Backbone as JSON Lines, residues from 0, in Angstrom:
{"i":0,"aa":"X","n":[92.64,81.64,105.06],"ca":[91.42,81.6,106.23],"c":[90.59,83.03,106.0]}
{"i":1,"aa":"X","n":[89.17,82.94,105.93],"ca":[88.2,83.86,105.78],"c":[88.09,84.95,106.98]}
{"i":2,"aa":"X","n":[87.96,86.16,106.61],"ca":[88.01,87.47,107.53],"c":[86.57,87.28,108.25]}
{"i":3,"aa":"X","n":[85.67,86.75,107.75],"ca":[84.09,87.28,107.92],"c":[83.64,86.0,108.21]}
{"i":4,"aa":"X","n":[82.32,86.01,108.79],"ca":[81.44,84.8,109.5],"c":[81.04,84.37,108.04]}
{"i":5,"aa":"X","n":[81.16,83.77,107.16],"ca":[80.16,83.54,106.19],"c":[80.08,82.01,106.2]}
{"i":6,"aa":"X","n":[78.81,81.55,105.72],"ca":[78.18,80.2,105.67],"c":[77.11,79.99,104.4]}
{"i":7,"aa":"X","n":[76.6,79.34,104.4],"ca":[75.81,78.56,103.23],"c":[74.43,78.07,103.8]}
{"i":8,"aa":"X","n":[73.53,78.65,104.06],"ca":[72.28,78.46,104.43],"c":[71.41,77.27,103.66]}
{"i":9,"aa":"X","n":[71.36,76.46,104.48],"ca":[70.36,75.26,103.51],"c":[69.59,74.63,104.69]}
{"i":10,"aa":"X","n":[68.55,74.26,104.38],"ca":[67.74,73.32,105.35],"c":[68.23,72.01,105.95]}
{"i":11,"aa":"X","n":[67.59,71.7,107.13],"ca":[68.47,70.46,107.84],"c":[67.95,69.08,106.9]}
{"i":12,"aa":"X","n":[66.94,69.26,106.12],"ca":[66.76,68.18,105.16],"c":[67.87,68.14,104.01]}
{"i":13,"aa":"X","n":[68.24,69.35,103.6],"ca":[69.42,69.53,102.58],"c":[70.81,68.96,103.08]}
{"i":14,"aa":"X","n":[70.95,69.41,104.09],"ca":[72.17,68.85,104.91],"c":[72.38,67.58,104.73]}
{"i":15,"aa":"X","n":[71.3,66.75,105.16],"ca":[71.17,65.01,105.29],"c":[71.41,64.81,103.99]}
{"i":16,"aa":"X","n":[70.9,65.22,103.0],"ca":[70.68,64.97,101.56],"c":[72.24,64.87,100.77]}
{"i":17,"aa":"X","n":[72.81,66.32,101.33],"ca":[74.2,66.27,100.97],"c":[75.13,65.45,101.59]}
{"i":18,"aa":"X","n":[74.87,64.96,102.71],"ca":[75.98,64.04,103.23],"c":[75.47,62.81,102.64]}
{"i":19,"aa":"X","n":[74.2,62.52,102.19],"ca":[73.99,60.96,101.49],"c":[75.01,61.13,100.37]}
{"i":20,"aa":"X","n":[74.43,62.28,99.88],"ca":[75.2,62.47,98.31],"c":[76.58,62.3,98.2]}
{"i":21,"aa":"X","n":[77.19,62.69,99.09],"ca":[78.78,62.77,99.21],"c":[79.39,61.64,100.12]}
{"i":22,"aa":"X","n":[78.43,60.87,100.84],"ca":[78.98,59.74,101.42],"c":[79.71,60.35,102.66]}
{"i":23,"aa":"X","n":[79.23,61.44,103.54],"ca":[80.14,61.98,104.27],"c":[79.17,62.13,105.51]}
{"i":24,"aa":"X","n":[79.75,62.34,106.58],"ca":[78.98,62.56,108.0],"c":[78.23,63.93,108.01]}
{"i":25,"aa":"X","n":[76.88,64.26,108.53],"ca":[76.68,65.51,108.56],"c":[77.37,66.91,108.89]}
{"i":26,"aa":"X","n":[78.43,66.22,109.94],"ca":[79.19,67.2,110.74],"c":[80.22,67.57,109.29]}
{"i":27,"aa":"X","n":[80.66,66.67,108.46],"ca":[81.27,67.25,107.15],"c":[81.03,68.33,106.57]}
{"i":28,"aa":"X","n":[79.29,68.04,106.31],"ca":[78.92,68.9,105.49],"c":[78.52,70.12,106.46]}
{"i":29,"aa":"X","n":[78.41,70.34,107.73],"ca":[78.56,71.43,108.36],"c":[79.95,72.4,108.24]}
{"i":30,"aa":"X","n":[80.84,71.52,108.28],"ca":[82.16,72.4,108.15],"c":[82.27,72.66,106.92]}
{"i":31,"aa":"X","n":[81.73,72.11,106.07],"ca":[82.07,72.71,104.46],"c":[80.96,73.91,104.35]}
{"i":32,"aa":"X","n":[79.67,73.83,104.85],"ca":[78.93,74.89,104.59],"c":[79.25,76.26,105.67]}
{"i":33,"aa":"X","n":[79.91,75.9,106.47],"ca":[80.52,77.09,107.29],"c":[82.05,77.71,106.86]}
{"i":34,"aa":"X","n":[82.59,77.27,106.04],"ca":[84.1,77.47,105.37],"c":[84.74,76.88,106.5]}
{"i":35,"aa":"X","n":[84.82,76.23,107.08],"ca":[85.72,75.81,108.32],"c":[86.59,74.62,107.43]}
{"i":36,"aa":"X","n":[86.4,74.07,106.64],"ca":[86.97,73.04,105.7],"c":[87.14,73.72,104.16]}
{"i":37,"aa":"X","n":[88.25,73.17,103.49],"ca":[88.35,73.75,101.79],"c":[89.05,72.85,100.95]}
{"i":38,"aa":"X","n":[88.44,71.59,101.38],"ca":[88.86,70.43,100.73],"c":[88.33,70.53,99.3]}
{"i":39,"aa":"X","n":[88.66,69.67,98.49],"ca":[87.77,69.52,97.17],"c":[86.44,69.08,97.29]}
{"i":40,"aa":"X","n":[86.15,67.96,98.47],"ca":[84.6,67.71,98.73],"c":[83.97,68.76,99.28]}
{"i":41,"aa":"X","n":[84.76,69.58,100.21],"ca":[84.03,70.71,101.09],"c":[83.52,71.79,99.75]}
{"i":42,"aa":"X","n":[84.34,71.87,98.93],"ca":[84.2,72.93,97.95],"c":[82.87,72.37,97.05]}
{"i":43,"aa":"X","n":[82.79,71.07,96.57],"ca":[81.91,70.66,95.94],"c":[80.51,70.48,96.73]}
{"i":44,"aa":"X","n":[80.55,70.19,97.89],"ca":[79.5,70.32,98.6],"c":[78.67,71.81,98.82]}
{"i":45,"aa":"X","n":[79.51,72.82,98.9],"ca":[79.23,74.12,99.04],"c":[78.69,74.5,97.58]}
{"i":46,"aa":"X","n":[79.0,74.0,96.44],"ca":[78.74,74.24,94.99],"c":[77.34,73.73,94.95]}
{"i":47,"aa":"X","n":[77.15,72.51,95.24],"ca":[75.9,71.67,95.02],"c":[74.67,72.16,96.03]}
{"i":48,"aa":"X","n":[75.23,72.57,97.18],"ca":[74.39,72.99,98.02],"c":[73.58,74.35,97.28]}
{"i":49,"aa":"X","n":[74.21,75.15,96.87],"ca":[73.75,76.59,96.24],"c":[73.23,75.86,94.96]}
{"i":50,"aa":"X","n":[73.52,75.32,93.96],"ca":[72.96,74.82,92.78],"c":[71.96,74.27,92.88]}
{"i":51,"aa":"X","n":[71.98,73.06,93.63],"ca":[71.05,71.89,93.52],"c":[70.07,72.13,94.7]}
{"i":52,"aa":"X","n":[70.25,72.64,95.85],"ca":[69.32,72.64,97.17],"c":[69.05,73.8,97.42]}
{"i":53,"aa":"X","n":[69.01,74.85,96.67],"ca":[68.61,76.26,97.14],"c":[69.36,76.89,98.46]}
{"i":54,"aa":"X","n":[70.94,76.67,98.47],"ca":[71.62,77.22,99.48],"c":[71.64,78.61,99.07]}
{"i":55,"aa":"X","n":[71.87,79.46,100.18],"ca":[71.94,80.84,99.85],"c":[73.46,81.33,100.84]}
{"i":56,"aa":"X","n":[74.2,82.03,100.29],"ca":[75.4,82.39,100.77],"c":[75.05,83.51,101.63]}
{"i":57,"aa":"X","n":[75.7,83.45,102.89],"ca":[75.24,84.47,104.16],"c":[76.47,84.79,104.55]}
{"i":58,"aa":"X","n":[76.49,86.11,105.34],"ca":[77.6,86.52,105.64],"c":[77.26,87.52,107.01]}
{"i":59,"aa":"X","n":[78.07,87.21,108.22],"ca":[77.75,88.04,109.46],"c":[78.04,89.56,109.39]}
{"i":60,"aa":"X","n":[76.83,90.21,109.8],"ca":[77.42,91.67,109.51],"c":[76.85,92.16,110.99]}
{"i":61,"aa":"X","n":[77.82,92.82,111.63],"ca":[77.86,93.35,112.93],"c":[76.53,94.48,113.23]}
{"i":62,"aa":"X","n":[75.82,94.19,114.09],"ca":[74.55,95.17,114.06],"c":[74.92,96.49,114.9]}
{"i":63,"aa":"X","n":[74.98,97.32,114.55],"ca":[75.11,98.79,114.83],"c":[74.21,100.0,114.35]}
{"i":64,"aa":"X","n":[74.19,100.72,115.02],"ca":[73.88,102.09,114.52],"c":[74.36,102.69,113.19]}
{"i":65,"aa":"X","n":[73.75,103.14,112.44],"ca":[74.39,103.88,111.28],"c":[73.78,105.28,110.78]}
{"i":66,"aa":"X","n":[74.29,106.07,110.6],"ca":[74.22,107.27,110.17],"c":[74.46,107.96,109.19]}
{"i":67,"aa":"X","n":[74.11,108.46,108.2],"ca":[74.45,109.32,106.95],"c":[74.51,110.79,107.23]}
{"i":68,"aa":"X","n":[75.55,111.29,107.32],"ca":[75.75,112.94,107.75],"c":[76.46,113.75,106.67]}
{"i":69,"aa":"X","n":[76.16,115.11,106.52],"ca":[76.93,115.89,105.8],"c":[77.28,116.99,106.89]}
{"i":70,"aa":"X","n":[78.8,116.96,107.1],"ca":[79.35,117.94,108.05],"c":[79.13,119.29,107.49]}
{"i":71,"aa":"X","n":[79.61,120.22,108.29],"ca":[79.57,121.6,108.12],"c":[80.56,121.97,107.13]}
{"i":72,"aa":"X","n":[81.7,121.29,106.92],"ca":[82.89,121.75,105.61],"c":[82.22,120.73,104.59]}
{"i":73,"aa":"X","n":[81.18,120.12,104.19],"ca":[80.71,119.61,103.29],"c":[80.86,117.88,102.86]}
{"i":74,"aa":"X","n":[81.73,117.53,103.78],"ca":[82.17,116.19,103.65],"c":[81.04,115.3,104.04]}
{"i":75,"aa":"X","n":[80.66,114.14,103.53],"ca":[79.66,113.26,103.4],"c":[79.99,112.06,104.2]}
{"i":76,"aa":"X","n":[79.7,111.83,105.2],"ca":[80.04,110.74,106.16],"c":[78.92,109.65,106.35]}
{"i":77,"aa":"X","n":[79.47,108.36,106.33],"ca":[78.74,107.08,107.04],"c":[79.39,106.75,108.69]}
{"i":78,"aa":"X","n":[78.47,107.11,109.31],"ca":[79.07,107.07,110.64],"c":[78.44,105.75,111.57]}
{"i":79,"aa":"X","n":[79.11,104.75,112.05],"ca":[78.6,103.71,112.9],"c":[79.19,103.69,113.81]}
{"i":80,"aa":"X","n":[78.26,103.71,114.81],"ca":[78.51,103.45,116.5],"c":[78.18,102.12,117.03]}
{"i":81,"aa":"X","n":[79.12,101.14,117.17],"ca":[79.09,99.98,117.76],"c":[78.58,99.97,119.23]}
{"i":82,"aa":"X","n":[77.59,98.81,119.7],"ca":[77.6,98.54,120.92],"c":[78.5,98.43,122.02]}
{"i":83,"aa":"X","n":[79.95,98.5,121.5],"ca":[81.2,98.39,122.46],"c":[81.64,99.79,122.73]}
{"i":84,"aa":"X","n":[81.19,100.86,122.21],"ca":[81.57,102.13,122.4],"c":[82.54,102.9,121.18]}
{"i":85,"aa":"X","n":[82.81,101.74,120.38],"ca":[83.7,101.94,119.1],"c":[82.97,102.6,117.81]}
{"i":86,"aa":"X","n":[83.58,103.32,117.51],"ca":[82.98,104.33,116.36],"c":[83.72,104.33,115.09]}
{"i":87,"aa":"X","n":[82.99,103.85,114.2],"ca":[83.6,103.87,112.6],"c":[83.35,104.9,111.34]}
{"i":88,"aa":"X","n":[83.92,105.84,111.25],"ca":[83.77,106.87,110.3],"c":[84.5,106.57,108.94]}
{"i":89,"aa":"X","n":[83.24,106.65,107.93],"ca":[83.87,106.37,106.27],"c":[83.31,107.99,105.8]}
{"i":90,"aa":"X","n":[84.29,108.32,104.74],"ca":[83.95,109.51,103.8],"c":[83.52,108.73,102.79]}
{"i":91,"aa":"X","n":[82.43,108.97,102.14],"ca":[81.52,108.59,101.34],"c":[82.32,108.63,99.69]}
{"i":92,"aa":"X","n":[82.95,109.88,99.85],"ca":[83.63,110.2,98.5],"c":[84.77,109.81,98.51]}
{"i":93,"aa":"X","n":[85.75,109.6,98.97],"ca":[86.96,109.43,99.16],"c":[87.4,107.85,99.56]}
{"i":94,"aa":"X","n":[86.38,107.34,100.5],"ca":[86.62,105.96,101.22],"c":[87.7,105.95,102.34]}
{"i":95,"aa":"X","n":[88.11,107.13,102.67],"ca":[88.65,107.08,103.9],"c":[88.15,106.81,105.27]}
{"i":96,"aa":"X","n":[88.51,105.65,105.75],"ca":[87.84,105.21,107.15],"c":[88.62,105.19,108.05]}
{"i":97,"aa":"X","n":[88.11,105.76,109.31],"ca":[88.71,105.65,110.47],"c":[88.1,105.23,111.74]}
{"i":98,"aa":"X","n":[88.69,104.31,112.67],"ca":[88.09,103.79,113.55],"c":[88.44,104.63,114.78]}
{"i":99,"aa":"X","n":[87.51,104.69,115.67],"ca":[87.65,105.63,116.99],"c":[87.49,104.8,118.12]}
{"i":100,"aa":"X","n":[88.16,104.69,119.38],"ca":[88.11,103.68,120.06],"c":[86.83,104.31,121.16]}
{"i":101,"aa":"X","n":[86.8,103.8,122.25],"ca":[85.73,104.68,123.26],"c":[85.87,105.66,123.81]}
{"i":102,"aa":"X","n":[87.21,106.21,123.78],"ca":[87.38,107.42,124.09],"c":[87.86,108.49,123.22]}
{"i":103,"aa":"X","n":[87.42,107.97,121.89],"ca":[87.58,108.94,120.73],"c":[88.88,109.14,120.22]}
{"i":104,"aa":"X","n":[89.92,108.05,120.95],"ca":[91.32,108.32,120.01],"c":[91.24,107.36,118.61]}
{"i":105,"aa":"X","n":[92.01,107.87,117.8],"ca":[91.97,107.13,116.39],"c":[92.73,105.9,116.69]}
{"i":106,"aa":"X","n":[92.07,104.62,116.48],"ca":[92.71,103.47,116.51],"c":[93.5,102.92,115.18]}
{"i":107,"aa":"X","n":[93.08,103.33,114.04],"ca":[93.17,102.67,112.85],"c":[92.42,103.74,111.78]}
{"i":108,"aa":"X","n":[93.32,103.81,110.54],"ca":[92.81,104.47,109.62],"c":[93.22,103.83,108.34]}
{"i":109,"aa":"X","n":[92.04,103.5,107.29],"ca":[92.37,102.88,106.23],"c":[91.51,103.43,105.32]}
{"i":110,"aa":"X","n":[91.87,103.03,103.88],"ca":[91.31,103.28,102.62],"c":[90.49,102.28,102.19]}
{"i":111,"aa":"X","n":[88.99,102.42,102.02],"ca":[88.15,101.44,101.72],"c":[87.85,101.62,100.18]}
{"i":112,"aa":"X","n":[88.29,100.56,99.41],"ca":[87.82,100.47,97.97],"c":[86.72,99.39,97.77]}
{"i":113,"aa":"X","n":[86.52,98.37,98.45],"ca":[85.53,97.21,98.09],"c":[84.72,97.07,99.21]}
{"i":114,"aa":"X","n":[83.53,96.46,99.31],"ca":[82.68,96.04,100.08],"c":[83.31,95.23,101.02]}
{"i":115,"aa":"X","n":[83.9,94.17,100.79],"ca":[84.38,93.4,101.71],"c":[85.34,93.96,102.84]}
{"i":116,"aa":"X","n":[86.37,94.87,102.09],"ca":[87.21,95.7,103.12],"c":[86.47,96.36,104.12]}
{"i":117,"aa":"X","n":[85.28,96.93,103.73],"ca":[84.51,97.58,104.71],"c":[83.87,96.55,105.86]}
{"i":118,"aa":"X","n":[83.38,95.05,105.28],"ca":[83.02,93.89,106.08],"c":[83.97,93.99,107.28]}
{"i":119,"aa":"X","n":[85.26,93.64,106.76],"ca":[86.59,93.47,107.65],"c":[86.54,94.52,108.67]}
{"i":120,"aa":"X","n":[86.33,95.75,108.11],"ca":[86.79,96.93,109.16],"c":[85.51,96.74,110.58]}
{"i":121,"aa":"X","n":[84.48,96.49,109.89],"ca":[82.96,96.28,110.78],"c":[83.38,95.15,111.93]}
{"i":122,"aa":"X","n":[84.07,94.19,111.42],"ca":[84.03,93.19,111.92],"c":[85.12,93.37,113.17]}
{"i":123,"aa":"X","n":[86.23,94.07,112.82],"ca":[87.48,94.36,113.33],"c":[86.78,95.47,114.59]}
{"i":124,"aa":"X","n":[86.15,96.5,114.39],"ca":[85.43,97.39,115.03],"c":[84.34,96.79,116.29]}
{"i":125,"aa":"X","n":[83.79,95.83,115.73],"ca":[82.82,95.13,116.79],"c":[83.64,94.28,117.76]}
{"i":126,"aa":"X","n":[84.39,93.6,117.05],"ca":[85.62,92.82,118.14],"c":[86.27,93.47,119.16]}
{"i":127,"aa":"X","n":[86.43,95.04,119.26],"ca":[87.23,95.71,119.97],"c":[86.55,95.58,121.45]}
């Protein structure tokens, strides 16, 4: 199961062509392109959409205010403030991440090593 809202963006015309090409309903193409199905056919539909129909892999990214700060003690931080009042703070050098709730209490700490981990944490913060 994917932890982010990913999909492959193609035109409506391309969706219809994919449905005819694979002899499936357009709903099946939609489910494949939104990663809600992971059968052999769904994987082939995604591959063909990108390779032959100009499909672009997309990923939902939460909208938030992002600031890059240097604190008084010299730490370089990326701070993201979400609309729900949650704050995500990441040390740029160490990858140490902290999620604060609306009242400023620590909800979670985590070590970020790769961008997908950051995306997961952002989605978590946005969902609170």
